[in-house]
C-alpha positions as CSV (number, residue, x, y, z in Angstrom):
1,M,28.6,75.7,-69.6
2,S,26.5,77.0,-66.7
3,P,26.3,74.9,-63.5
4,R,22.9,72.9,-63.3
5,V,20.2,74.8,-61.4
6,L,18.5,73.4,-58.3
7,R,14.7,74.2,-58.2
8,A,12.5,73.9,-55.3
9,L,9.0,72.5,-56.0
10,D,6.1,72.1,-53.7
11,A,5.5,68.4,-52.9
12,E,2.4,68.6,-50.8
13,P,-0.2,68.5,-52.2
14,G,1.9,69.4,-55.4
15,D,0.5,69.0,-59.0
16,L,1.2,65.5,-60.1
17,D,1.4,66.4,-63.8
18,E,3.9,69.2,-63.0
19,W,6.0,66.8,-61.0
20,M,6.0,64.1,-63.7
21,S,7.1,66.6,-66.3
22,A,9.7,68.2,-64.1
23,L,11.1,65.0,-62.9
24,A,11.3,63.7,-66.5
25,G,13.3,66.8,-67.4
26,A,15.6,66.4,-64.4
27,L,16.2,62.7,-65.3
28,G,16.9,63.5,-68.9
29,G,19.1,66.6,-68.3
30,S,16.8,69.1,-70.0
31,G,15.5,70.6,-66.7
32,P,16.8,71.7,-63.3
33,A,17.4,69.3,-60.4
34,L,14.5,69.2,-58.0
35,L,14.2,69.8,-54.3
36,P,10.8,68.7,-53.0
37,L,9.4,71.1,-50.3
38,P,6.8,70.1,-47.7
39,A,3.7,72.2,-47.3
40,G,4.5,73.1,-43.7
41,P,5.1,74.1,-41.0
42,A,6.8,77.3,-42.2
43,G,9.8,76.7,-40.0
44,V,10.6,73.3,-41.7
45,R,10.5,75.0,-45.1
46,S,12.7,77.9,-44.2
47,A,15.2,75.5,-42.5
48,L,15.4,73.4,-45.6
49,L,15.8,76.5,-47.8
50,E,18.5,77.9,-45.7
51,A,20.3,74.5,-45.6
52,L,19.9,73.5,-49.2
53,R,19.9,77.0,-50.9
54,P,18.0,76.2,-54.2
55,D,18.3,78.9,-56.9
56,D,21.4,80.4,-55.3
57,P,24.0,81.2,-58.0
58,S,26.7,81.4,-55.3
59,A,26.0,77.7,-54.2
60,P,25.8,75.7,-57.5
61,L,25.1,72.0,-57.5
62,E,28.0,69.7,-56.6
63,S,27.6,67.8,-59.9
64,D,25.6,68.4,-63.1
65,D,24.4,64.8,-63.0
66,V,22.3,65.4,-59.9
67,A,18.6,65.1,-60.6
68,L,17.0,65.1,-57.1
69,V,18.1,66.5,-53.8
70,V,16.0,64.7,-51.1
71,P,15.7,66.3,-47.7
72,T,16.6,64.0,-44.9
73,S,17.4,64.6,-41.2
74,G,18.5,61.1,-40.3
75,S,18.8,60.6,-36.5
76,T,20.2,64.1,-35.9
77,G,17.1,66.3,-36.8
78,V,19.5,68.6,-38.8
79,P,18.3,69.2,-42.3
80,K,20.4,67.5,-45.0
81,G,20.0,67.0,-48.8
82,A,20.9,63.7,-50.3
83,L,22.2,64.2,-53.8
84,L,20.8,61.6,-56.2
85,S,22.1,61.4,-59.7
86,A,20.0,60.5,-62.7
87,A,22.1,57.4,-63.2
88,A,21.4,56.3,-59.6
89,L,17.7,56.9,-59.9
90,R,17.4,55.1,-63.1
91,G,19.6,52.2,-62.0
92,S,17.4,51.8,-58.9
93,A,14.2,51.8,-61.0
94,A,15.7,49.2,-63.4
95,A,16.8,47.0,-60.6
96,T,13.3,47.1,-59.0
97,H,11.6,46.3,-62.4
98,A,14.0,43.4,-62.8
99,R,13.2,42.0,-59.3
100,L,9.3,42.5,-59.7
101,G,9.2,40.9,-63.2
102,G,8.7,44.1,-65.2
103,A,7.7,47.7,-65.3
104,G,4.0,48.6,-64.7
105,S,1.7,51.3,-63.5
106,W,1.7,52.6,-59.9
107,V,-0.6,53.9,-57.2
108,L,1.1,56.7,-55.2
109,A,0.0,56.6,-51.6
110,L,3.2,58.3,-50.1
111,P,4.2,61.9,-49.9
112,L,6.7,63.3,-52.5
113,T,8.7,64.7,-49.6
114,H,10.1,61.1,-49.0
115,V,12.2,59.1,-51.3
116,A,9.7,56.2,-51.5
117,G,7.1,58.5,-53.0
118,L,9.5,60.0,-55.4
119,M,10.8,56.6,-56.6
120,V,7.2,55.6,-57.6
121,L,7.3,58.5,-60.1
122,V,10.8,57.6,-61.2
123,R,9.8,54.0,-61.9
124,A,6.7,55.1,-63.8
125,I,8.7,57.5,-65.9
126,E,11.5,54.9,-66.7
127,G,9.0,52.1,-67.3
128,G,6.4,54.0,-69.2
129,G,3.7,53.4,-66.7
130,T,0.9,55.7,-65.3
131,V,0.6,57.0,-61.8
132,S,-2.7,57.3,-59.9
133,R,-2.5,59.3,-56.7
134,V,-4.2,58.8,-53.4
135,A,-5.1,62.1,-51.7
136,L,-3.2,62.5,-48.4
137,S,-4.1,66.1,-47.5
138,E,-6.5,64.9,-44.8
139,G,-4.4,61.8,-43.9
140,F,-4.3,58.4,-45.3
141,D,-7.9,57.0,-45.9
142,A,-8.5,53.4,-46.7
143,A,-11.7,54.1,-48.6
144,G,-9.9,56.6,-50.8
145,F,-7.1,54.1,-51.4
146,D,-9.6,51.5,-52.4
147,A,-11.3,53.8,-54.9
148,V,-8.0,54.7,-56.5
149,T,-7.0,51.1,-56.7
150,A,-10.3,50.1,-58.5
151,A,-9.8,52.7,-61.1
152,A,-6.0,52.1,-61.5
153,A,-6.5,48.3,-61.7
154,G,-9.1,48.7,-64.6
155,A,-6.8,51.0,-66.5
156,A,-3.8,48.6,-66.0
157,R,-5.7,45.6,-67.2
158,L,-6.7,47.5,-70.5
159,E,-3.0,48.4,-70.9
160,G,-1.8,45.0,-70.2
161,Q,0.3,46.2,-67.3
162,P,1.0,45.0,-63.8
163,L,-0.1,47.4,-61.0
164,Y,2.2,48.2,-58.0
165,T,2.2,50.3,-55.0
166,S,4.4,51.3,-52.1
167,L,3.2,51.5,-48.5
168,V,4.4,51.8,-45.0
169,P,3.3,49.1,-42.4
170,T,0.7,51.5,-40.7
171,Q,-1.1,52.0,-44.1
172,L,-1.1,48.3,-44.8
173,A,-2.6,47.5,-41.3
174,R,-5.4,50.1,-41.9
175,L,-6.2,48.6,-45.3
176,L,-6.4,45.2,-43.9
177,D,-8.6,46.4,-41.0
178,A,-10.9,48.0,-43.5
179,G,-11.1,44.9,-45.7
180,V,-9.7,46.5,-48.7
181,D,-9.0,44.0,-51.5
182,L,-5.2,44.2,-52.3
183,S,-5.2,41.3,-54.8
184,P,-5.2,43.7,-57.9
185,Y,-1.5,44.5,-57.0
186,S,1.1,42.3,-58.6
187,A,3.4,43.6,-55.7
188,I,3.2,45.9,-52.7
189,L,6.5,47.4,-51.7
190,L,6.5,47.7,-47.9
191,G,9.2,49.7,-46.2
192,A,10.2,52.7,-44.0
193,A,9.8,50.7,-40.8
194,A,10.1,47.1,-39.8
195,A,6.9,45.1,-40.6
196,P,5.7,42.8,-37.8
197,D,5.6,39.1,-38.8
198,R,2.0,38.9,-37.9
199,L,1.1,41.8,-40.2
200,L,2.9,40.1,-43.1
201,A,1.2,36.8,-42.5
202,R,-2.1,38.6,-42.2
203,A,-1.6,40.4,-45.5
204,R,-0.4,37.4,-47.4
205,A,-3.3,35.3,-46.1
206,A,-5.6,38.0,-47.6
207,G,-4.2,37.6,-51.0
208,A,-1.7,40.5,-50.9
209,V,1.8,40.1,-52.6
210,V,3.9,41.9,-50.1
211,V,7.7,42.6,-50.8
212,T,9.5,44.0,-47.8
213,T,12.1,46.6,-48.6
214,Y,15.1,48.2,-47.0
215,G,16.8,51.4,-48.0
216,M,16.9,55.0,-47.4
217,S,17.1,58.4,-49.1
218,E,20.9,57.8,-49.6
219,T,20.2,54.7,-51.7
220,C,17.4,55.9,-53.8
221,G,15.0,54.2,-51.4
222,G,14.7,50.4,-51.2
223,C,17.7,48.5,-52.4
224,V,17.2,45.2,-50.5
225,Y,14.0,43.3,-51.1
226,D,12.8,40.5,-48.8
227,G,16.4,40.6,-47.3
228,R,18.2,40.2,-50.6
229,A,20.1,43.0,-52.3
230,L,18.8,44.2,-55.7
231,D,21.0,43.5,-58.8
232,G,24.2,45.7,-58.6
233,T,23.8,46.4,-54.8
234,S,26.1,44.8,-52.3
235,V,25.5,44.5,-48.5
236,G,28.3,44.4,-46.0
237,I,28.8,44.7,-42.2
238,D,31.6,46.8,-41.0
239,T,33.7,46.3,-37.9
240,N,31.1,48.2,-35.8
241,G,28.3,46.0,-36.9
242,R,26.8,48.7,-39.1
243,V,25.2,47.8,-42.4
244,V,27.1,49.2,-45.5
245,L,25.3,49.5,-48.8
246,A,27.2,49.8,-52.0
247,G,26.4,50.0,-55.6
248,P,25.1,52.3,-58.4
249,S,22.1,53.6,-56.4
250,V,24.2,55.1,-53.7
251,F,24.0,58.9,-53.4
252,S,26.7,61.3,-54.4
253,G,26.9,63.1,-51.1
254,Y,25.1,65.7,-48.9
255,R,24.3,69.0,-50.4
256,L,26.9,71.6,-49.2
257,R,28.1,69.2,-46.5
258,P,31.3,67.6,-47.5
259,D,32.1,66.9,-44.0
260,L,29.0,64.8,-43.5
261,T,29.6,63.1,-46.9
262,A,33.1,62.1,-45.8
263,E,31.6,60.5,-42.6
264,A,28.8,58.7,-44.5
265,L,30.8,57.1,-47.3
266,D,33.6,54.5,-46.8
267,R,36.8,54.5,-48.9
268,D,35.1,52.4,-51.6
269,G,32.1,54.7,-51.8
270,G,29.7,52.5,-49.8
271,F,27.1,54.1,-47.6
272,I,27.6,53.4,-43.9
273,T,24.0,53.3,-42.6
274,G,22.9,53.9,-39.0
275,D,21.6,50.3,-38.8
276,V,23.1,47.3,-37.0
277,G,22.7,44.0,-38.9
278,E,24.1,40.7,-39.9
279,V,24.1,38.7,-43.1
280,A,22.7,35.1,-42.6
281,E,24.2,32.1,-44.2
282,D,21.7,32.1,-46.9
283,G,22.8,35.7,-47.9
284,R,19.8,37.5,-46.5
285,L,20.3,40.7,-44.5
286,Q,18.9,40.6,-41.0
287,L,18.4,44.0,-39.3
288,L,19.0,44.2,-35.6
289,G,18.0,47.8,-35.0
290,R,19.4,51.3,-35.2
291,A,22.9,51.8,-33.9
292,D,21.9,54.9,-32.0
293,D,18.8,53.2,-30.4
294,V,21.0,50.5,-28.7
295,I,20.3,50.5,-25.0
296,I,23.3,50.0,-22.8
297,S,22.1,48.5,-19.4
298,G,24.5,47.3,-16.9
299,G,27.2,47.2,-19.5
300,E,25.2,45.0,-21.9
301,N,24.1,46.1,-25.3
302,I,20.4,45.5,-25.9
303,V,18.9,46.0,-29.3
304,P,15.4,47.3,-29.1
305,A,14.2,45.8,-32.4
306,V,14.9,42.3,-30.9
307,V,12.9,43.0,-27.7
308,E,10.1,44.5,-29.9
309,G,10.0,41.4,-32.1
310,A,9.6,39.3,-29.0
311,L,6.9,41.5,-27.6
312,A,4.9,41.6,-30.9
313,A,4.5,37.9,-30.8
314,L,2.8,37.8,-27.5
315,P,-1.0,37.5,-27.4
316,G,-2.8,40.6,-26.1
317,I,-0.4,43.1,-27.6
318,A,-1.4,44.9,-30.8
319,A,1.7,47.1,-31.2
320,C,4.8,47.9,-29.2
321,A,8.0,49.9,-29.0
322,V,11.1,49.7,-26.8
323,V,13.3,52.5,-25.6
324,G,16.0,53.2,-23.0
325,V,15.7,55.6,-20.3
326,A,18.4,56.9,-18.1
327,D,19.1,55.1,-14.8
328,A,21.6,56.2,-12.1
329,T,22.7,52.7,-11.3
330,W,22.3,50.7,-14.6
331,G,23.0,53.4,-17.2
332,E,19.7,52.7,-18.9
333,Q,16.6,50.8,-18.2
334,V,14.6,48.9,-20.8
335,V,11.1,50.4,-21.2
336,A,8.4,48.8,-23.2
337,L,5.4,50.8,-24.5
338,V,2.6,48.5,-25.6
339,V,-0.9,48.8,-27.1
340,A,-3.4,46.3,-25.8
341,G,-4.9,44.0,-28.4
342,P,-8.5,44.3,-29.4
343,G,-10.7,42.2,-27.2
344,A,-8.0,41.6,-24.6
345,S,-9.6,40.9,-21.2
346,S,-7.1,43.0,-19.3
347,A,-4.2,45.4,-20.0
348,P,-0.7,43.8,-20.2
349,T,1.3,43.8,-17.0
350,L,4.9,44.0,-16.4
351,T,4.9,40.7,-14.5
352,G,3.0,39.0,-17.1
353,V,5.1,40.3,-20.0
354,R,8.4,39.4,-18.3
355,A,7.1,35.9,-17.5
356,A,6.0,35.5,-21.1
357,L,9.4,36.6,-22.5
358,A,11.4,34.3,-20.2
359,E,11.8,31.7,-22.9
360,R,12.6,34.2,-25.6
361,L,15.0,36.8,-24.1
362,P,17.6,36.7,-21.4
363,S,16.7,38.5,-18.1
364,T,18.7,41.6,-18.9
365,W,16.8,42.2,-22.1
366,R,13.4,41.9,-20.7
367,P,11.7,45.2,-20.0
368,T,12.0,46.6,-16.5
369,R,9.3,49.2,-17.0
370,L,6.0,48.9,-18.9
371,V,3.7,51.7,-20.3
372,V,0.4,50.8,-21.7
373,V,-0.5,53.5,-24.4
374,P,-3.5,53.9,-26.8
375,T,-1.2,54.1,-29.8
376,I,2.5,54.1,-30.8
377,P,3.4,57.6,-31.9
378,L,4.7,57.6,-35.5
379,L,6.6,60.0,-37.7
380,A,5.2,61.0,-41.2
381,T,7.4,58.2,-42.7
382,G,5.6,55.6,-40.6
383,K,8.6,55.0,-38.3
384,P,8.1,55.1,-34.5
385,D,8.7,58.7,-33.1
386,R,11.6,57.8,-30.7
387,R,11.5,61.3,-29.2
388,A,7.9,61.0,-28.3
389,L,8.3,57.5,-27.1
390,R,11.1,58.5,-24.7
391,A,8.9,61.3,-23.4
392,L,6.1,58.9,-22.7
393,A,8.5,56.4,-21.2
394,T,9.9,58.9,-18.6
395,E,6.4,59.9,-17.4
396,D,5.4,58.7,-13.9
397,S,1.8,57.7,-14.7
398,G,1.3,54.3,-16.0
399,L,4.9,53.2,-15.3
400,H,5.4,49.9,-13.5
401,E,8.9,49.4,-12.2
402,V,11.0,46.6,-10.9
403,Q,14.6,46.4,-10.0
404,P,16.7,45.7,-13.1
405,P,17.7,42.1,-12.9
406,T,21.3,40.8,-12.8
407,K,22.6,38.8,-15.8
408,E,21.4,35.2,-16.2
409,T,23.2,32.5,-18.0
């Protein structure tokens, strides 16, 4: 029997009918495994093709049960391909349907280069639902999403099916800003980046049923919903504080990289994520941030996500991000990048922010520099662009500095 073939298929814009047919074949074993390719730039495509080698008889797939090879660079920027088996993809879809209360139709508003977009198709195929696609070639547009929603909701009602979609926080915020009615959705899966509490409260007040999700390419997308693992998935914390996800939706390894696979999977086959977290007494997973984003200042480990959460709760701040920048004395300083809220009478100041955070954070965790920016730079996934943020944080203009404080009890 010949090894299974890996086929590269254009994902952006990509023909949806072709994708649905090809993906159904990949899941059922009658067609090749699929590698979604981005539209550009050319350098990205060539790097993926060189690293993942589709249609290369000298580099057969590691296993015939692989249905998707999802490109991911993680925090390193090096192209990798997560090997997702048909069983893992199907198991993930079934667990989602069980948590949401049944299969349904979907509105696709995410690119097929990312696992969250691909899982929309997998769930629709496995659940017998339809998929309506939002055009993303010119960027995400609230009016376009609204129009697709109206048509999809009507069709779902005729078919007696619930309607679902999957979004990133930036998209949800834009939809709320535009006054789009989100009540036709039985659930909106929200992932890829942490969602501010204010955004969630605003969405739910507007009648949206939002389900926060946590997962990554290596786990077939979200496998923890609203802090609780889906059926079959277990969540653990290793001795380094990293979140470990185990269960049937965990990937089989990285394409042509057994070395990286060995580093990513523990002895029981659990995926060791790059996130730091803890499991609360009620069993909910609480994420504290990325392990590689931890700021070490004066010998103390500072988790940016915790500082960001405190900043986001302050009046006059619409969005924020926190990064560490090198400091000869303290190792790193805590730098906050903030977007002033609409209608704010004045821009946030370092003195004001530090004072406002006095009851929320210890002195060493409060920002020692502040940069006011028009927007927080984001990656295509909706996550903050940490490289761009660090570049902004090290610019002289707009930075307000104080001497890093000593520890306080």
